[in-house]
PDB file of N, CA, C and O in Angstrom:
ATOM      1  N   MET A   1      89.206 104.875  97.286  1.00  0.00           N
ATOM      2  CA  MET A   1      89.886 103.807  96.577  1.00  0.00           C
ATOM      3  C   MET A   1      91.113 103.378  97.382  1.00  0.00           C
ATOM      4  O   MET A   1      91.870 104.211  97.881  1.00  0.00           O
ATOM      5  N   ARG A   2      91.292 102.069  97.498  1.00  0.00           N
ATOM      6  CA  ARG A   2      92.461 101.510  98.156  1.00  0.00           C
ATOM      7  C   ARG A   2      93.198 100.616  97.172  1.00  0.00           C
ATOM      8  O   ARG A   2      92.584  99.890  96.390  1.00  0.00           O
ATOM      9  N   ILE A   3      94.508 100.679  97.222  1.00  0.00           N
ATOM     10  CA  ILE A   3      95.333  99.825  96.381  1.00  0.00           C
ATOM     11  C   ILE A   3      95.672  98.562  97.165  1.00  0.00           C
ATOM     12  O   ILE A   3      96.069  98.635  98.327  1.00  0.00           O
ATOM     13  N   LEU A   4      95.517  97.418  96.535  1.00  0.00           N
ATOM     14  CA  LEU A   4      95.871  96.145  97.161  1.00  0.00           C
ATOM     15  C   LEU A   4      97.341  95.861  96.877  1.00  0.00           C
ATOM     16  O   LEU A   4      97.679  95.119  95.955  1.00  0.00           O
ATOM     17  N   GLY A   5      98.204  96.462  97.684  1.00  0.00           N
ATOM     18  CA  GLY A   5      99.648  96.361  97.484  1.00  0.00           C
ATOM     19  C   GLY A   5     100.168  94.938  97.521  1.00  0.00           C
ATOM     20  O   GLY A   5     101.038  94.567  96.733  1.00  0.00           O
ATOM     21  N   ASP A   6      99.633  94.136  98.441  1.00  0.00           N
ATOM     22  CA  ASP A   6     100.067  92.739  98.537  1.00  0.00           C
ATOM     23  C   ASP A   6      99.740  91.973  97.256  1.00  0.00           C
ATOM     24  O   ASP A   6     100.545  91.181  96.765  1.00  0.00           O
ATOM     25  N   LYS A   7      98.558  92.221  96.733  1.00  0.00           N
ATOM     26  CA  LYS A   7      98.153  91.530  95.510  1.00  0.00           C
ATOM     27  C   LYS A   7      99.003  91.980  94.331  1.00  0.00           C
ATOM     28  O   LYS A   7      99.390  91.167  93.491  1.00  0.00           O
ATOM     29  N   LEU A   8      99.292  93.268  94.268  1.00  0.00           N
ATOM     30  CA  LEU A   8     100.147  93.794  93.217  1.00  0.00           C
ATOM     31  C   LEU A   8     101.521  93.119  93.267  1.00  0.00           C
ATOM     32  O   LEU A   8     102.078  92.755  92.231  1.00  0.00           O
ATOM     33  N   LYS A   9     102.055  92.958  94.463  1.00  0.00           N
ATOM     34  CA  LYS A   9     103.351  92.309  94.641  1.00  0.00           C
ATOM     35  C   LYS A   9     103.296  90.848  94.197  1.00  0.00           C
ATOM     36  O   LYS A   9     104.212  90.370  93.527  1.00  0.00           O
ATOM     37  N   GLN A  10     102.232  90.136  94.564  1.00  0.00           N
ATOM     38  CA  GLN A  10     102.073  88.740  94.168  1.00  0.00           C
ATOM     39  C   GLN A  10     102.054  88.596  92.649  1.00  0.00           C
ATOM     40  O   GLN A  10     102.698  87.709  92.089  1.00  0.00           O
ATOM     41  N   ILE A  11     101.312  89.472  91.998  1.00  0.00           N
ATOM     42  CA  ILE A  11     101.211  89.417  90.534  1.00  0.00           C
ATOM     43  C   ILE A  11     102.561  89.717  89.900  1.00  0.00           C
ATOM     44  O   ILE A  11     102.979  89.033  88.966  1.00  0.00           O
ATOM     45  N   ARG A  12     103.243  90.745  90.408  1.00  0.00           N
ATOM     46  CA  ARG A  12     104.561  91.107  89.873  1.00  0.00           C
ATOM     47  C   ARG A  12     105.521  89.928  89.983  1.00  0.00           C
ATOM     48  O   ARG A  12     106.220  89.597  89.025  1.00  0.00           O
ATOM     49  N   LYS A  13     105.550  89.299  91.149  1.00  0.00           N
ATOM     50  CA  LYS A  13     106.454  88.162  91.357  1.00  0.00           C
ATOM     51  C   LYS A  13     106.059  86.977  90.484  1.00  0.00           C
ATOM     52  O   LYS A  13     106.929  86.273  89.971  1.00  0.00           O
ATOM     53  N   ALA A  14     104.763  86.746  90.308  1.00  0.00           N
ATOM     54  CA  ALA A  14     104.294  85.647  89.457  1.00  0.00           C
ATOM     55  C   ALA A  14     104.720  85.860  88.008  1.00  0.00           C
ATOM     56  O   ALA A  14     104.909  84.899  87.262  1.00  0.00           O
ATOM     57  N   ARG A  15     104.871  87.126  87.615  1.00  0.00           N
ATOM     58  CA  ARG A  15     105.320  87.463  86.260  1.00  0.00           C
ATOM     59  C   ARG A  15     106.848  87.429  86.157  1.00  0.00           C
ATOM     60  O   ARG A  15     107.406  87.624  85.078  1.00  0.00           O
ATOM     61  N   GLY A  16     107.518  87.181  87.285  1.00  0.00           N
ATOM     62  CA  GLY A  16     108.976  87.117  87.294  1.00  0.00           C
ATOM     63  C   GLY A  16     109.642  88.464  87.149  1.00  0.00           C
ATOM     64  O   GLY A  16     110.755  88.551  86.629  1.00  0.00           O
ATOM     65  N   MET A  17     108.984  89.514  87.596  1.00  0.00           N
ATOM     66  CA  MET A  17     109.518  90.871  87.464  1.00  0.00           C
ATOM     67  C   MET A  17     110.051  91.381  88.790  1.00  0.00           C
ATOM     68  O   MET A  17     109.504  91.101  89.856  1.00  0.00           O
ATOM     69  N   SER A  18     111.126  92.133  88.690  1.00  0.00           N
ATOM     70  CA  SER A  18     111.621  92.847  89.864  1.00  0.00           C
ATOM     71  C   SER A  18     110.856  94.169  89.948  1.00  0.00           C
ATOM     72  O   SER A  18     110.178  94.566  89.001  1.00  0.00           O
ATOM     73  N   GLN A  19     110.973  94.833  91.073  1.00  0.00           N
ATOM     74  CA  GLN A  19     110.348  96.149  91.204  1.00  0.00           C
ATOM     75  C   GLN A  19     110.924  97.114  90.172  1.00  0.00           C
ATOM     76  O   GLN A  19     110.195  97.920  89.594  1.00  0.00           O
ATOM     77  N   ALA A  20     112.223  97.029  89.945  1.00  0.00           N
ATOM     78  CA  ALA A  20     112.879  97.922  88.978  1.00  0.00           C
ATOM     79  C   ALA A  20     112.358  97.678  87.560  1.00  0.00           C
ATOM     80  O   ALA A  20     112.137  98.623  86.803  1.00  0.00           O
ATOM     81  N   GLU A  21     112.163  96.405  87.206  1.00  0.00           N
ATOM     82  CA  GLU A  21     111.647  96.081  85.867  1.00  0.00           C
ATOM     83  C   GLU A  21     110.226  96.608  85.694  1.00  0.00           C
ATOM     84  O   GLU A  21     109.882  97.147  84.642  1.00  0.00           O
ATOM     85  N   LEU A  22     109.408  96.450  86.723  1.00  0.00           N
ATOM     86  CA  LEU A  22     108.038  96.954  86.642  1.00  0.00           C
ATOM     87  C   LEU A  22     108.014  98.470  86.534  1.00  0.00           C
ATOM     88  O   LEU A  22     107.199  99.033  85.804  1.00  0.00           O
ATOM     89  N   ALA A  23     108.903  99.124  87.256  1.00  0.00           N
ATOM     90  CA  ALA A  23     108.923 100.585  87.310  1.00  0.00           C
ATOM     91  C   ALA A  23     109.496 101.247  86.055  1.00  0.00           C
ATOM     92  O   ALA A  23     109.162 102.394  85.759  1.00  0.00           O
ATOM     93  N   LYS A  24     110.344 100.548  85.324  1.00  0.00           N
ATOM     94  CA  LYS A  24     111.089 101.151  84.216  1.00  0.00           C
ATOM     95  C   LYS A  24     110.192 101.925  83.256  1.00  0.00           C
ATOM     96  O   LYS A  24     109.283 101.365  82.644  1.00  0.00           O
ATOM     97  N   GLY A  25     110.466 103.227  83.135  1.00  0.00           N
ATOM     98  CA  GLY A  25     109.726 104.096  82.231  1.00  0.00           C
ATOM     99  C   GLY A  25     108.378 104.554  82.762  1.00  0.00           C
ATOM    100  O   GLY A  25     107.679 105.324  82.103  1.00  0.00           O
ATOM    101  N   ILE A  26     108.003 104.084  83.959  1.00  0.00           N
ATOM    102  CA  ILE A  26     106.714 104.459  84.544  1.00  0.00           C
ATOM    103  C   ILE A  26     106.914 105.343  85.768  1.00  0.00           C
ATOM    104  O   ILE A  26     106.331 106.421  85.883  1.00  0.00           O
ATOM    105  N   CYS A  27     107.752 104.858  86.678  1.00  0.00           N
ATOM    106  CA  CYS A  27     108.001 105.552  87.938  1.00  0.00           C
ATOM    107  C   CYS A  27     109.328 105.028  88.485  1.00  0.00           C
ATOM    108  O   CYS A  27     110.082 104.384  87.756  1.00  0.00           O
ATOM    109  N   THR A  28     109.615 105.290  89.731  1.00  0.00           N
ATOM    110  CA  THR A  28     110.851 104.772  90.321  1.00  0.00           C
ATOM    111  C   THR A  28     110.593 103.429  91.005  1.00  0.00           C
ATOM    112  O   THR A  28     109.455 103.080  91.319  1.00  0.00           O
ATOM    113  N   GLN A  29     111.659 102.701  91.223  1.00  0.00           N
ATOM    114  CA  GLN A  29     111.565 101.438  91.962  1.00  0.00           C
ATOM    115  C   GLN A  29     111.037 101.708  93.360  1.00  0.00           C
ATOM    116  O   GLN A  29     110.263 100.918  93.901  1.00  0.00           O
ATOM    117  N   ALA A  30     111.451 102.818  93.943  1.00  0.00           N
ATOM    118  CA  ALA A  30     111.001 103.176  95.289  1.00  0.00           C
ATOM    119  C   ALA A  30     109.488 103.374  95.328  1.00  0.00           C
ATOM    120  O   ALA A  30     108.835 103.023  96.311  1.00  0.00           O
ATOM    121  N   THR A  31     108.938 103.936  94.256  1.00  0.00           N
ATOM    122  CA  THR A  31     107.483 104.128  94.183  1.00  0.00           C
ATOM    123  C   THR A  31     106.776 102.782  94.193  1.00  0.00           C
ATOM    124  O   THR A  31     105.780 102.612  94.896  1.00  0.00           O
ATOM    125  N   ILE A  32     107.276 101.826  93.421  1.00  0.00           N
ATOM    126  CA  ILE A  32     106.679 100.481  93.411  1.00  0.00           C
ATOM    127  C   ILE A  32     106.740  99.884  94.809  1.00  0.00           C
ATOM    128  O   ILE A  32     105.765  99.295  95.276  1.00  0.00           O
ATOM    129  N   SER A  33     107.873 100.030  95.478  1.00  0.00           N
ATOM    130  CA  SER A  33     108.032  99.510  96.829  1.00  0.00           C
ATOM    131  C   SER A  33     107.003 100.124  97.774  1.00  0.00           C
ATOM    132  O   SER A  33     106.370  99.417  98.558  1.00  0.00           O
ATOM    133  N   LEU A  34     106.841 101.431  97.696  1.00  0.00           N
ATOM    134  CA  LEU A  34     105.886 102.118  98.566  1.00  0.00           C
ATOM    135  C   LEU A  34     104.448 101.701  98.277  1.00  0.00           C
ATOM    136  O   LEU A  34     103.645 101.560  99.199  1.00  0.00           O
ATOM    137  N   ILE A  35     104.123 101.505  97.013  1.00  0.00           N
ATOM    138  CA  ILE A  35     102.773 101.059  96.643  1.00  0.00           C
ATOM    139  C   ILE A  35     102.521  99.667  97.219  1.00  0.00           C
ATOM    140  O   ILE A  35     101.462  99.407  97.790  1.00  0.00           O
ATOM    141  N   GLU A  36     103.484  98.790  97.071  1.00  0.00           N
ATOM    142  CA  GLU A  36     103.329  97.420  97.568  1.00  0.00           C
ATOM    143  C   GLU A  36     103.230  97.374  99.095  1.00  0.00           C
ATOM    144  O   GLU A  36     102.577  96.490  99.651  1.00  0.00           O
ATOM    145  N   LYS A  37     103.870  98.316  99.760  1.00  0.00           N
ATOM    146  CA  LYS A  37     103.810  98.384 101.224  1.00  0.00           C
ATOM    147  C   LYS A  37     102.607  99.189 101.709  1.00  0.00           C
ATOM    148  O   LYS A  37     102.429  99.386 102.911  1.00  0.00           O
ATOM    149  N   LYS A  38     101.788  99.650 100.774  1.00  0.00           N
ATOM    150  CA  LYS A  38     100.584 100.439 101.079  1.00  0.00           C
ATOM    151  C   LYS A  38     100.922 101.771 101.740  1.00  0.00           C
ATOM    152  O   LYS A  38     100.138 102.286 102.537  1.00  0.00           O
ATOM    153  N   GLU A  39     102.074 102.326 101.415  1.00  0.00           N
ATOM    154  CA  GLU A  39     102.496 103.597 101.985  1.00  0.00           C
ATOM    155  C   GLU A  39     102.315 104.757 101.001  1.00  0.00           C
ATOM    156  O   GLU A  39     102.524 105.918 101.353  1.00  0.00           O
ATOM    157  N   GLN A  40     101.929 104.433  99.775  1.00  0.00           N
ATOM    158  CA  GLN A  40     101.736 105.473  98.775  1.00  0.00           C
ATOM    159  C   GLN A  40     100.651 105.042  97.805  1.00  0.00           C
ATOM    160  O   GLN A  40     100.607 103.889  97.376  1.00  0.00           O
ATOM    161  N   VAL A  41      99.779 105.979  97.466  1.00  0.00           N
ATOM    162  CA  VAL A  41      98.777 105.744  96.435  1.00  0.00           C
ATOM    163  C   VAL A  41      99.261 106.475  95.185  1.00  0.00           C
ATOM    164  O   VAL A  41      99.417 107.695  95.199  1.00  0.00           O
ATOM    165  N   PRO A  42      99.496 105.735  94.111  1.00  0.00           N
ATOM    166  CA  PRO A  42     100.022 106.368  92.900  1.00  0.00           C
ATOM    167  C   PRO A  42      98.946 107.153  92.163  1.00  0.00           C
ATOM    168  O   PRO A  42      97.754 107.013  92.437  1.00  0.00           O
ATOM    169  N   SER A  43      99.383 107.968  91.239  1.00  0.00           N
ATOM    170  CA  SER A  43      98.421 108.661  90.383  1.00  0.00           C
ATOM    171  C   SER A  43      97.711 107.624  89.519  1.00  0.00           C
ATOM    172  O   SER A  43      98.204 106.511  89.340  1.00  0.00           O
ATOM    173  N   THR A  44      96.581 107.987  89.001  1.00  0.00           N
ATOM    174  CA  THR A  44      95.819 107.083  88.130  1.00  0.00           C
ATOM    175  C   THR A  44      96.651 106.703  86.918  1.00  0.00           C
ATOM    176  O   THR A  44      96.626 105.551  86.485  1.00  0.00           O
ATOM    177  N   LYS A  45      97.385 107.657  86.367  1.00  0.00           N
ATOM    178  CA  LYS A  45      98.211 107.388  85.191  1.00  0.00           C
ATOM    179  C   LYS A  45      99.251 106.316  85.490  1.00  0.00           C
ATOM    180  O   LYS A  45      99.423 105.382  84.706  1.00  0.00           O
ATOM    181  N   ILE A  46      99.944 106.445  86.617  1.00  0.00           N
ATOM    182  CA  ILE A  46     100.967 105.466  86.988  1.00  0.00           C
ATOM    183  C   ILE A  46     100.331 104.110  87.234  1.00  0.00           C
ATOM    184  O   ILE A  46     100.843 103.091  86.770  1.00  0.00           O
ATOM    185  N   LEU A  47      99.235 104.086  87.950  1.00  0.00           N
ATOM    186  CA  LEU A  47      98.572 102.818  88.246  1.00  0.00           C
ATOM    187  C   LEU A  47      98.103 102.124  86.969  1.00  0.00           C
ATOM    188  O   LEU A  47      98.223 100.905  86.849  1.00  0.00           O
ATOM    189  N   LEU A  48      97.577 102.877  86.029  1.00  0.00           N
ATOM    190  CA  LEU A  48      97.144 102.292  84.754  1.00  0.00           C
ATOM    191  C   LEU A  48      98.327 101.710  83.980  1.00  0.00           C
ATOM    192  O   LEU A  48      98.211 100.642  83.380  1.00  0.00           O
ATOM    193  N   GLU A  49      99.452 102.403  83.991  1.00  0.00           N
ATOM    194  CA  GLU A  49     100.645 101.902  83.307  1.00  0.00           C
ATOM    195  C   GLU A  49     101.182 100.631  83.966  1.00  0.00           C
ATOM    196  O   GLU A  49     101.617  99.702  83.286  1.00  0.00           O
ATOM    197  N   ILE A  50     101.145 100.605  85.287  1.00  0.00           N
ATOM    198  CA  ILE A  50     101.584  99.403  86.010  1.00  0.00           C
ATOM    199  C   ILE A  50     100.686  98.220  85.632  1.00  0.00           C
ATOM    200  O   ILE A  50     101.173  97.128  85.338  1.00  0.00           O
ATOM    201  N   CYS A  51      99.385  98.448  85.644  1.00  0.00           N
ATOM    202  CA  CYS A  51      98.433  97.379  85.288  1.00  0.00           C
ATOM    203  C   CYS A  51      98.640  96.918  83.849  1.00  0.00           C
ATOM    204  O   CYS A  51      98.561  95.724  83.558  1.00  0.00           O
ATOM    205  N   LYS A  52      98.902  97.854  82.962  1.00  0.00           N
ATOM    206  CA  LYS A  52      99.144  97.501  81.563  1.00  0.00           C
ATOM    207  C   LYS A  52     100.381  96.613  81.440  1.00  0.00           C
ATOM    208  O   LYS A  52     100.365  95.607  80.731  1.00  0.00           O
ATOM    209  N   ARG A  53     101.445  96.990  82.132  1.00  0.00           N
ATOM    210  CA  ARG A  53     102.676  96.206  82.077  1.00  0.00           C
ATOM    211  C   ARG A  53     102.477  94.809  82.668  1.00  0.00           C
ATOM    212  O   ARG A  53     103.056  93.838  82.181  1.00  0.00           O
ATOM    213  N   LEU A  54     101.662  94.709  83.710  1.00  0.00           N
ATOM    214  CA  LEU A  54     101.404  93.408  84.342  1.00  0.00           C
ATOM    215  C   LEU A  54     100.308  92.613  83.622  1.00  0.00           C
ATOM    216  O   LEU A  54     100.037  91.459  83.953  1.00  0.00           O
ATOM    217  N   GLU A  55      99.695  93.253  82.637  1.00  0.00           N
ATOM    218  CA  GLU A  55      98.605  92.634  81.873  1.00  0.00           C
ATOM    219  C   GLU A  55      97.437  92.232  82.768  1.00  0.00           C
ATOM    220  O   GLU A  55      96.922  91.117  82.694  1.00  0.00           O
ATOM    221  N   ILE A  56      97.040  93.175  83.615  1.00  0.00           N
ATOM    222  CA  ILE A  56      95.892  92.975  84.500  1.00  0.00           C
ATOM    223  C   ILE A  56      94.958  94.166  84.385  1.00  0.00           C
ATOM    224  O   ILE A  56      95.339  95.216  83.867  1.00  0.00           O
ATOM    225  N   THR A  57      93.745  94.002  84.864  1.00  0.00           N
ATOM    226  CA  THR A  57      92.804  95.115  84.870  1.00  0.00           C
ATOM    227  C   THR A  57      92.967  95.907  86.163  1.00  0.00           C
ATOM    228  O   THR A  57      93.422  95.384  87.180  1.00  0.00           O
ATOM    229  N   LEU A  58      92.596  97.144  86.099  1.00  0.00           N
ATOM    230  CA  LEU A  58      92.698  98.033  87.254  1.00  0.00           C
ATOM    231  C   LEU A  58      91.897  97.499  88.440  1.00  0.00           C
ATOM    232  O   LEU A  58      92.349  97.571  89.583  1.00  0.00           O
ATOM    233  N   ASP A  59      90.727  96.973  88.170  1.00  0.00           N
ATOM    234  CA  ASP A  59      89.874  96.507  89.275  1.00  0.00           C
ATOM    235  C   ASP A  59      90.415  95.279  89.996  1.00  0.00           C
ATOM    236  O   ASP A  59      89.885  94.897  91.038  1.00  0.00           O
ATOM    237  N   SER A  60      91.457  94.658  89.463  1.00  0.00           N
ATOM    238  CA  SER A  60      92.038  93.513  90.153  1.00  0.00           C
ATOM    239  C   SER A  60      92.977  93.925  91.286  1.00  0.00           C
ATOM    240  O   SER A  60      93.350  93.086  92.106  1.00  0.00           O
ATOM    241  N   VAL A  61      93.366  95.197  91.347  1.00  0.00           N
ATOM    242  CA  VAL A  61      94.274  95.649  92.409  1.00  0.00           C
ATOM    243  C   VAL A  61      93.750  96.850  93.197  1.00  0.00           C
ATOM    244  O   VAL A  61      94.499  97.462  93.959  1.00  0.00           O
ATOM    245  N   ILE A  62      92.482  97.189  93.021  1.00  0.00           N
ATOM    246  CA  ILE A  62      91.903  98.273  93.810  1.00  0.00           C
ATOM    247  C   ILE A  62      90.607  97.801  94.455  1.00  0.00           C
ATOM    248  O   ILE A  62      89.962  96.865  93.983  1.00  0.00           O
ATOM    249  N   VAL A  63      90.246  98.460  95.527  1.00  0.00           N
ATOM    250  CA  VAL A  63      88.973  98.234  96.195  1.00  0.00           C
ATOM    251  C   VAL A  63      88.311  99.590  96.313  1.00  0.00           C
ATOM    252  O   VAL A  63      88.897 100.535  96.842  1.00  0.00           O
ATOM    253  N   GLN A  64      87.111  99.679  95.828  1.00  0.00           N
ATOM    254  CA  GLN A  64      86.357 100.920  95.957  1.00  0.00           C
ATOM    255  C   GLN A  64      85.888 101.070  97.392  1.00  0.00           C
ATOM    256  O   GLN A  64      85.471 100.093  98.013  1.00  0.00           O
ATOM    257  N   GLU A  65      85.951 102.252  97.911  1.00  0.00           N
ATOM    258  CA  GLU A  65      85.529 102.489  99.285  1.00  0.00           C
ATOM    259  C   GLU A  65      84.030 102.287  99.465  1.00  0.00           C
ATOM    260  O   GLU A  65      83.555 102.147 100.591  1.00  0.00           O
ATOM    261  N   ASP A  66      83.293 102.271  98.380  1.00  0.00           N
ATOM    262  CA  ASP A  66      81.847 102.084  98.495  1.00  0.00           C
ATOM    263  C   ASP A  66      81.439 100.633  98.257  1.00  0.00           C
ATOM    264  O   ASP A  66      80.288 100.354  97.918  1.00  0.00           O
ATOM    265  N   ASP A  67      82.397  99.700  98.438  1.00  0.00           N
ATOM    266  CA  ASP A  67      82.036  98.303  98.293  1.00  0.00           C
ATOM    267  C   ASP A  67      81.037  97.928  99.395  1.00  0.00           C
ATOM    268  O   ASP A  67      80.883  98.666 100.369  1.00  0.00           O
ATOM    269  N   GLN A  68      80.373  96.807  99.246  1.00  0.00           N
ATOM    270  CA  GLN A  68      79.274  96.448 100.130  1.00  0.00           C
ATOM    271  C   GLN A  68      79.676  96.360 101.599  1.00  0.00           C
ATOM    272  O   GLN A  68      78.943  96.834 102.467  1.00  0.00           O
ATOM    273  N   LEU A  69      80.820  95.765 101.888  1.00  0.00           N
ATOM    274  CA  LEU A  69      81.262  95.645 103.271  1.00  0.00           C
ATOM    275  C   LEU A  69      81.491  97.019 103.890  1.00  0.00           C
ATOM    276  O   LEU A  69      81.094  97.275 105.027  1.00  0.00           O
ATOM    277  N   HIS A  70      82.130  97.890 103.137  1.00  0.00           N
ATOM    278  CA  HIS A  70      82.393  99.239 103.640  1.00  0.00           C
ATOM    279  C   HIS A  70      81.083  99.969 103.922  1.00  0.00           C
ATOM    280  O   HIS A  70      80.958 100.642 104.945  1.00  0.00           O
ATOM    281  N   VAL A  71      80.109  99.842 103.027  1.00  0.00           N
ATOM    282  CA  VAL A  71      78.806 100.493 103.208  1.00  0.00           C
ATOM    283  C   VAL A  71      78.132  99.955 104.464  1.00  0.00           C
ATOM    284  O   VAL A  71      77.623 100.731 105.273  1.00  0.00           O
ATOM    285  N   LEU A  72      78.123  98.633 104.635  1.00  0.00           N
ATOM    286  CA  LEU A  72      77.493  98.026 105.800  1.00  0.00           C
ATOM    287  C   LEU A  72      78.153  98.466 107.098  1.00  0.00           C
ATOM    288  O   LEU A  72      77.468  98.832 108.054  1.00  0.00           O
ATOM    289  N   LEU A  73      79.485  98.432 107.136  1.00  0.00           N
ATOM    290  CA  LEU A  73      80.193  98.844 108.344  1.00  0.00           C
ATOM    291  C   LEU A  73      79.980 100.321 108.653  1.00  0.00           C
ATOM    292  O   LEU A  73      79.909 100.704 109.820  1.00  0.00           O
ATOM    293  N   SER A  74      79.881 101.137 107.640  1.00  0.00           N
ATOM    294  CA  SER A  74      79.616 102.566 107.845  1.00  0.00           C
ATOM    295  C   SER A  74      78.243 102.779 108.453  1.00  0.00           C
ATOM    296  O   SER A  74      78.068 103.634 109.321  1.00  0.00           O
ATOM    297  N   ARG A  75      77.263 101.997 107.998  1.00  0.00           N
ATOM    298  CA  ARG A  75      75.903 102.098 108.562  1.00  0.00           C
ATOM    299  C   ARG A  75      75.883 101.669 110.025  1.00  0.00           C
ATOM    300  O   ARG A  75      75.272 102.335 110.861  1.00  0.00           O
ATOM    301  N   VAL A  76      76.553 100.554 110.339  1.00  0.00           N
ATOM    302  CA  VAL A  76      76.610 100.073 111.719  1.00  0.00           C
ATOM    303  C   VAL A  76      77.299 101.102 112.600  1.00  0.00           C
ATOM    304  O   VAL A  76      76.838 101.386 113.706  1.00  0.00           O
ATOM    305  N   GLN A  77      78.392 101.658 112.120  1.00  0.00           N
ATOM    306  CA  GLN A  77      79.117 102.669 112.883  1.00  0.00           C
ATOM    307  C   GLN A  77      78.224 103.882 113.146  1.00  0.00           C
ATOM    308  O   GLN A  77      78.210 104.415 114.256  1.00  0.00           O
ATOM    309  N   ALA A  78      77.488 104.314 112.138  1.00  0.00           N
ATOM    310  CA  ALA A  78      76.600 105.461 112.310  1.00  0.00           C
ATOM    311  C   ALA A  78      75.513 105.162 113.333  1.00  0.00           C
ATOM    312  O   ALA A  78      75.184 106.019 114.153  1.00  0.00           O
ATOM    313  N   LEU A  79      74.949 103.950 113.296  1.00  0.00           N
ATOM    314  CA  LEU A  79      73.920 103.566 114.267  1.00  0.00           C
ATOM    315  C   LEU A  79      74.480 103.516 115.681  1.00  0.00           C
ATOM    316  O   LEU A  79      73.832 103.966 116.626  1.00  0.00           O
ATOM    317  N   LEU A  80      75.680 102.970 115.827  1.00  0.00           N
ATOM    318  CA  LEU A  80      76.301 102.907 117.147  1.00  0.00           C
ATOM    319  C   LEU A  80      76.597 104.302 117.682  1.00  0.00           C
ATOM    320  O   LEU A  80      76.404 104.588 118.864  1.00  0.00           O
ATOM    321  N   PHE A  81      77.061 105.148 116.801  1.00  0.00           N
ATOM    322  CA  PHE A  81      77.423 106.510 117.203  1.00  0.00           C
ATOM    323  C   PHE A  81      76.197 107.279 117.693  1.00  0.00           C
ATOM    324  O   PHE A  81      76.294 108.090 118.615  1.00  0.00           O
ATOM    325  N   THR A  82      75.062 107.023 117.081  1.00  0.00           N
ATOM    326  CA  THR A  82      73.840 107.752 117.448  1.00  0.00           C
ATOM    327  C   THR A  82      72.970 106.972 118.423  1.00  0.00           C
ATOM    328  O   THR A  82      71.826 107.354 118.672  1.00  0.00           O
ATOM    329  N   ASN A  83      73.501 105.879 118.980  1.00  0.00           N
ATOM    330  CA  ASN A  83      72.767 105.034 119.922  1.00  0.00           C
ATOM    331  C   ASN A  83      71.474 104.494 119.353  1.00  0.00           C
ATOM    332  O   ASN A  83      70.526 104.257 120.102  1.00  0.00           O
ATOM    333  N   GLU A  84      71.410 104.295 118.052  1.00  0.00           N
ATOM    334  CA  GLU A  84      70.223 103.763 117.396  1.00  0.00           C
ATOM    335  C   GLU A  84      70.354 102.279 117.101  1.00  0.00           C
ATOM    336  O   GLU A  84      69.413 101.675 116.586  1.00  0.00           O
ATOM    337  N   PHE A  85      71.501 101.673 117.413  1.00  0.00           N
ATOM    338  CA  PHE A  85      71.748 100.276 117.029  1.00  0.00           C
ATOM    339  C   PHE A  85      70.729  99.334 117.672  1.00  0.00           C
ATOM    340  O   PHE A  85      70.205  98.457 116.986  1.00  0.00           O
ATOM    341  N   LYS A  86      70.430  99.485 118.971  1.00  0.00           N
ATOM    342  CA  LYS A  86      69.477  98.612 119.647  1.00  0.00           C
ATOM    343  C   LYS A  86      68.083  98.730 119.034  1.00  0.00           C
ATOM    344  O   LYS A  86      67.339  97.751 118.987  1.00  0.00           O
ATOM    345  N   LYS A  87      67.736  99.905 118.574  1.00  0.00           N
ATOM    346  CA  LYS A  87      66.428 100.104 117.945  1.00  0.00           C
ATOM    347  C   LYS A  87      66.335  99.402 116.610  1.00  0.00           C
ATOM    348  O   LYS A  87      65.240  99.031 116.187  1.00  0.00           O
ATOM    349  N   SER A  88      67.466  99.209 115.930  1.00  0.00           N
ATOM    350  CA  SER A  88      67.443  98.617 114.587  1.00  0.00           C
ATOM    351  C   SER A  88      67.492  97.105 114.610  1.00  0.00           C
ATOM    352  O   SER A  88      67.289  96.477 113.571  1.00  0.00           O
ATOM    353  N   THR A  89      67.756  96.493 115.761  1.00  0.00           N
ATOM    354  CA  THR A  89      67.837  95.019 115.811  1.00  0.00           C
ATOM    355  C   THR A  89      66.552  94.385 116.276  1.00  0.00           C
ATOM    356  O   THR A  89      66.466  93.161 116.370  1.00  0.00           O
TER     357      THR A  89
END
């Protein structure tokens, strides 16, 4: 799972909230900053509370690692690593 920190920041700003306002009672302002900079992945509990405060769904700010692009790139990487890519084209 990856957090879309940029998108989280856009939504927060669109709601007219500061990092401190979003964080109040959930976590620290520094935690919000780190999440937005993609330097920290919060606990599920914190992320759910942030989404609740922003009135958004969890899936609007996360990307599952098993999304289609990730699966495709993983397959290509595996084929290249095993020198099977030319055989598959």
